[in-house]
C-alpha positions as CSV (number, residue, x, y, z in Angstrom):
1,M,0.0,0.0,0.0
2,S,1.4,3.4,-0.9
3,V,1.3,6.5,1.3
4,T,-1.3,8.9,-0.1
5,E,-1.5,11.2,2.9
6,Y,0.4,12.0,6.1
7,S,-1.1,11.9,9.5
8,L,0.0,13.5,12.8
9,E,-1.5,12.8,16.1
10,I,-1.8,15.8,18.4
11,H,-2.6,15.7,22.1
12,P,-4.2,19.1,22.9
13,R,-2.7,21.0,25.7
14,F,-4.8,22.6,28.4
15,T,-3.3,26.0,27.5
16,E,-4.8,25.6,24.0
17,T,-8.3,25.6,25.4
18,D,-10.3,28.8,25.4
19,G,-12.9,30.2,27.7
20,L,-15.7,28.3,25.9
21,G,-14.1,25.0,26.7
22,H,-12.8,24.1,23.2
23,I,-9.5,24.5,21.4
24,N,-8.9,28.1,20.4
25,N,-9.3,28.9,16.7
26,T,-5.7,30.2,16.5
27,V,-4.4,26.8,17.4
28,I,-5.6,24.7,14.4
29,P,-3.3,26.5,11.9
30,V,-0.3,25.9,14.2
31,W,-1.1,22.2,14.4
32,C,-1.4,22.1,10.6
33,E,2.0,23.8,10.2
34,A,3.5,21.0,12.4
35,A,1.7,18.4,10.2
36,R,3.3,19.9,7.1
37,T,6.8,18.8,8.2
38,P,6.9,15.7,5.9
39,I,6.0,18.0,2.9
40,F,8.8,20.3,3.9
41,E,11.2,17.3,4.0
42,I,10.3,16.5,0.4
43,F,11.6,19.9,-0.7
44,N,14.4,20.2,1.9
45,P,15.3,16.8,3.5
46,E,17.6,18.3,6.1
47,L,15.1,21.1,7.0
48,D,18.0,23.5,6.6
49,L,16.8,27.0,7.0
50,Q,19.7,28.3,5.0
51,Q,18.4,26.3,2.0
52,W,14.7,26.9,2.6
53,N,12.7,26.9,-0.6
54,L,9.0,27.1,0.3
55,I,6.8,30.1,1.2
56,V,3.2,30.1,2.3
57,A,1.1,32.2,-0.2
58,G,-2.1,31.8,1.8
59,F,-4.4,29.6,3.8
60,T,-8.1,29.3,4.7
61,V,-9.6,27.5,7.7
62,A,-13.1,26.1,7.9
63,F,-14.2,25.3,11.5
64,I,-16.7,22.4,11.1
65,A,-17.2,21.4,14.8
66,P,-15.6,22.2,18.1
67,T,-12.3,20.5,19.0
68,Y,-11.9,19.7,22.7
69,Y,-9.1,19.3,25.3
70,G,-8.6,15.7,26.6
71,K,-9.0,13.8,23.3
72,S,-6.3,13.3,20.7
73,V,-6.7,14.9,17.3
74,T,-5.4,13.5,14.0
75,V,-4.3,15.9,11.4
76,K,-4.4,14.4,7.9
77,T,-2.4,16.1,5.1
78,F,-2.7,15.5,1.4
79,V,-1.9,17.4,-1.8
80,S,-5.1,18.7,-3.5
81,R,-3.5,20.7,-6.4
82,I,-0.2,20.9,-8.1
83,G,0.7,23.9,-10.3
84,N,3.9,25.0,-12.0
85,S,5.5,26.5,-9.0
86,S,2.8,26.3,-6.4
87,F,0.7,23.5,-4.8
88,E,-2.2,23.3,-2.4
89,L,-2.4,21.1,0.7
90,T,-5.7,20.1,2.2
91,Q,-5.5,19.2,5.9
92,T,-8.3,17.9,8.0
93,C,-8.5,17.6,11.8
94,W,-10.3,14.6,13.2
95,Q,-11.3,14.0,16.8
96,A,-13.2,10.9,18.0
97,G,-14.2,10.1,14.4
98,N,-15.5,13.6,13.7
99,K,-14.0,16.1,11.2
100,T,-13.6,19.3,13.2
101,A,-11.7,21.5,10.8
102,E,-10.3,21.7,7.2
103,V,-7.4,23.9,6.2
104,K,-6.3,24.6,2.7
105,T,-2.8,26.0,2.3
106,T,-1.1,27.2,-0.9
107,L,2.7,26.8,-0.8
108,V,5.1,28.1,-3.4
109,H,8.5,26.7,-4.4
110,Y,10.6,29.8,-3.8
111,D,14.1,31.1,-4.3
112,Y,14.8,33.6,-1.5
113,S,18.1,34.7,-3.0
114,C,16.3,36.3,-5.9
115,E,12.8,36.6,-4.3
116,K,11.1,34.6,-7.1
117,S,9.1,31.5,-7.4
118,R,10.7,28.5,-9.2
119,P,9.1,25.6,-11.0
120,I,8.6,22.5,-8.9
121,P,11.2,20.0,-10.0
122,E,9.8,16.9,-11.8
123,D,11.0,14.4,-9.1
124,I,9.3,16.5,-6.4
125,R,6.2,16.9,-8.5
126,E,6.0,13.1,-8.8
127,M,6.3,12.6,-5.0
128,L,3.6,15.3,-4.5
129,A,1.3,13.6,-7.0
130,K,1.3,10.4,-4.9
131,L,0.0,12.3,-1.9
132,N,-3.5,12.7,-3.3
133,G,-5.4,11.4,-0.2
134,E,-7.0,8.5,-2.0
135,S,-6.6,4.9,-0.7
136,V,-4.5,2.6,-2.9
């Protein structure tokens, strides 16, 4: 079976809980950033900040249901679109079998030395294409 998405299990911290008793809406994007690490490693295996080659162009968050303290959350990450120099990730948060949030993030393959986007290399494009979120 091939990997078609990445998953990260998060254990919510008490400090991430807001006054209404659920995980604060500012926390979900942070969890999703942590869950993007395997994608970062495709572009930069050593995660070397001196060689960093991705930039976030934007993201949206849809809060579907409250996420609570005391129950683990699984963040699933897959590639939903691949362009010439950019691609989109879709990330979903799941708690106790319920989808609680969906985040879409556009990332750009970027050369910081000249401040320009660069085409995604073919070998990386092939790896991204496999992460389509569909079971094989």
